[in-house]
N, C-alpha and C positions, 0 to 999 in steps of 0.2 A: 504494500500500500504506500504510495508516494507521500512524503512528508511525515511519515510515522516516526515517532521518537521512541527509542528503545534499543535493545541490544541486538535485534535482528532475529530473535528466535521466532519460529512460526507458531508456537503453541499459545501465543497471546499472554504469556505469563510475565512478560517484561515490557511494559508500555510506559506512557507518560506519567502515570501515577505511581510507578515503581519506587521512585525516590521516597515517597511517603511511607511505603511498606517495607523499606529496606531494614529498618530496625526491628521489625516484627518477624517477617517471614519472606525474605528475598530469595529468588532462585539463585542457583550457584553462580550464574554468569553475572549477577549484580551484587554480590556480597562485597562489603567493604573489606579492604585488605590490610588495614592498620590495626595493630593490637591496642593502641591507646589513642584517645582523642587528640586532635590537633588544637593547641591553645590559640584561640582567635586573637588574643592580645599580642602574642608573640608574632603571629603572621602580620597583624596590622603594623606593629613596630618595624618589622623588617621591610615591609612594603613601603612605609613612609621613608625609611632610610634609603632604600633603593631609588625612590622617586627623587630625593634630594641629590643623590650621588649619580643619578642617571644621565647627567649632562657632562660631556667630556671637559668642558671648561671649569665647571664646579669641582670636578674630581681633580683636575690639574691644580687648581687653587688650593684645595685641601691638602694635597700632597706637598706643594711648595711650602705652605705654612708649617706643616708637620716636620718637614725635613730641615727647615730653617732653624728650628729650635727656639724661636722667639716670636713675639707678636709682630705682625706685618700690617702695613697700611695698604689700602687698595692701590695707591700709586706705586708701591713696591712690586706689585704683580703685573703692572701694565706691560712691561717689556717681555713677559713670559706668556701672555695670552693675547690673542688678536682681538681684543675688545676694548671699548672706551672705558674710562675710569667710572662713569656712572653705571655702566652695565656690569662692571666688575663688582661695584658696591651692591647692586641688586642681587647678584649671585651669592655674595657673601652673606647678605641678609637671609637668603633662603637656607644656606648652610647653618646659619645661626638659629633660625627658626626650627630646624630639624635637630638642634642640640649638638651639632658637631663643632661649633666655634663659640668662643667667648669674645665679648666686645668690650673694649676699654677705650673710653673717650680721652684723648690727649689734646686739649685745646680744641682746635677746629677739626682734627682728624680722628677717625675711629681706627683703632688697631685691633687686629684679630689674632686670636691664638687658639690652638687646638684644645678641645675639651676631651681629654683622654678617657674620662669615665664613659662618655657616650660611645666611643670606639670599642671600649671593653664590653659595654652592654650589648652592642651589636654582635660582637664576637660570640658572647654567651648565647644570644638568641639564635644565631645561625647554628651553633653546636646543638642547641636544644631541638631545632627543626630537623637536623640531620640524624638525630638519634632515634 
């Protein structure tokens, strides 16, 4: 039947409503293969982190700040990424919002440093998902 959702079995035991029956009595083809439930908070955390790190320029900036070992200003990053200073600042704010950077105001300029706890937390979350 065209447009039919299911596993393709012909005995009609696996159709669109199977998802709701899986916890009760699912056919062998539709059984859940995990032994323990997946923690939604962990997957949400990892997804948010990947969203922030999913841009090559943001990832480059994060690595530059981490490897510098000191707080950097957006103007320090201009020669390393092909973006304007306002665009760099925008990306740094996204990384800050995702918890990867700390911001310190020094006069007119914001300086950004790595928030190591966030990187450690992401590492733990990834290990938890992999186990």
